[in-house]
N, C-alpha and C positions, 0 to 999 in steps of 0.2 A: 442284188442275189451276188451273194459273196462265195459262191463254187464257180470255177474255171472250164471244171471239168466233168462229165456225166459220163459213168461206165455206166452201160445198160447190158442187161441179162437180153436174150433174145426170145427163147422158147417161152410165149404165154406173157411176155414181158413187152418185145414191141411185137409181135405178132400172137393172135389167139390158134397158136398152133397144137394144143396139149391132147386136144381132140381127136386132131387128124394123124398125129403121132399113135397115139394109142391104137385104134384102128389100124392103122398102117404096121404097127409092132405085132398086135394082134396075129392079120394076115400073114406077116412074114413065118411066126411061128408054124400056122396053119399050113400054107407052103412046103416048110422044110419037114417037119415032125408030125404033121396030120392032127393037131391041133390047135387052139386056140391059147391067150393068155391063163393061167391056174390062180389061184389065190395067192401064192409065194410069190409067184411069177410077178403078180400084179403091186403086191409090197415094197418086192425090189426095184420094180421100174419107176417107184416113186421120190425124186429127188434124187438119182444117181445119174451118174454121163453116160452117156448112149456109147460111150469104151468098154466102160464099167458092164455096163446091160449087156452088150454083145457076149463080153467075156465068161461073165454069169453064165448064161445061157447054153455058150459051145462047153461049158463043163461039163453042166448038169448034164444036156441031153447027149452030149457026142455029136457025132455023125458028121459033121463043118466045122471047119475054122473062124472065129470071130470076127475074121474081114469078110470072108462070104456071107455072113450074117448081115455084115456091113451095108456090101455091096447091093441086097434082095435091098435091104432096108430102104435105101437110098432111092432105086428103081420104083419103090412102093408107093412108098411118098411122096415123090414127086409127081407119078399116075393121080396119088388121090387130090393133091392141093390142086393140079390143073381142071381137074374135072369140077371140084367141089371152092376152089376159092377159098382164101382165109380173111380175116380181121386185123387190119391194122388196129394202133394203139389209138385208143381217145386222146389226142394231145401233143403223139408225138411228132408228128410234123413240126408242132412250134414248140417244142424244145429242141430239135437240129437249129431253129432258127435263131432263138434265145441263147444257146449256150455256144460258148467260146472252142471249147476241145470236146470232141466225142468218141467212145470207146466201146465197142462191144465186149461182153464178157462171157462166153457162153460154154457150156461143156458139152453143144455138139460141133461136129467136124466141120471143115470149112464146107467141103462135100456137099453136108447136111443142109447150110443157109444158103448154098450159093443156089439152091431150087428155087429160091424168092429176089433173084436179082431182077425182076423182070417189076417187083414191088419195092424192094428196096434198093437205095441208091448207096450201096458199100463204098465209093467213092467217095462219099462224104464223110466216115469215119477216119480219126485218124491213126487209129492202129484198132484191128481185130485179133482177139485170142480165145482160140478154139482150144478142143483139148487134143488139136494135130501139135499144139505148146508146151503143154505140160506135162509133168507127172504124176502129181499130185491137184485132182480134181476137186472142185467144190465137195465137202464143208471148208477145206481146208484152202488158207490165205492165197495161195500159191496164184491160183487166176488171175486174181488181183491185182498183189505185188507187182505180178509179171506187166500188166497194163500202167500197173503208176508207173514203174522203170521205163518202160519203153515212151510213156509222155512224155517222164522226164519232169512228175509234177509231183507234190505231197498230195499225201494224204486227207489233209484236212483242208486244202483247197478244191474238192470231188464229193461228189454226191454218187450214191448207186441207186439203181432201181432194180428191184427182182419180184419175185414171184414165189419165192420157194425157200422151204426149212432153210435147205443146205445152202442157197442163195445168199441168204441174207445172212449166213453165219459164216461165210466166205469171205462176204464183205465187210464185215464190221471185223473180223479178225485181221481185215489188214488194219483197219483205223478208218475205213469212209464210211459215213454220215448214208446210211442206209433208208429209202422208203420199201416200204410194201404197197406193191400196186393190185388192188384188190380185183380189177376188172376181167382180170381175164381166170382166177385164182380160184381154185376150188376148195382149199383149206382156208383160215382166218389164225395169218402171222402176225397181227398187228401188236401181241405182246413182245417178239422176240425184235421187233424192228426199231429204226428209231423215231420213224414218222410213218404213215398211212396216209393211201391215199386211193381214192376209186377210178379218178384218171390223171395220168402225166399232168395235164392244165391245171391241176390242183396244187402244185408243186412250185409255181411262178404266182399264188393268191399272197 
């Protein structure tokens, strides 16, 4: 393979977390505001960073700060996945063995992904870029540009794996060849990606 670095999204890419995230977020809204996710909330939920989602909810419904919503989300999310478990992407371990340089580029916070430290060995990644690290989240290229800068590697020597429209746009805007991973995705974004795979294993075929 001509690429030295793999830049991986986290939610619904490394782990199949989207349905659990959806349930946790629904429960957070019910816990704080007495109702679950409404239609316009769901539309905003899809593809935006958690930081932006919490700001949106706090501004829309008031009552509590984005930081409070975030803390409740982490607690409820942790409880959910401790009880129900989570699927790890097919071919993930193979990818980790075969690629020299690895990074996570996610719109989640470190506190949110740390919940899965018993499943994913984060020490194997050369850098982890979370929403704690940037001002402009996906689809802006900043998260991927930051990862490339930290790794001191050119975009042309890297590839990204993403599941969402905003993630694919972010990575490609940073000049990174981007695979759309279908495994956990709810929508087909093949048309806007450089390549599409059902499993990370197919990247090496």
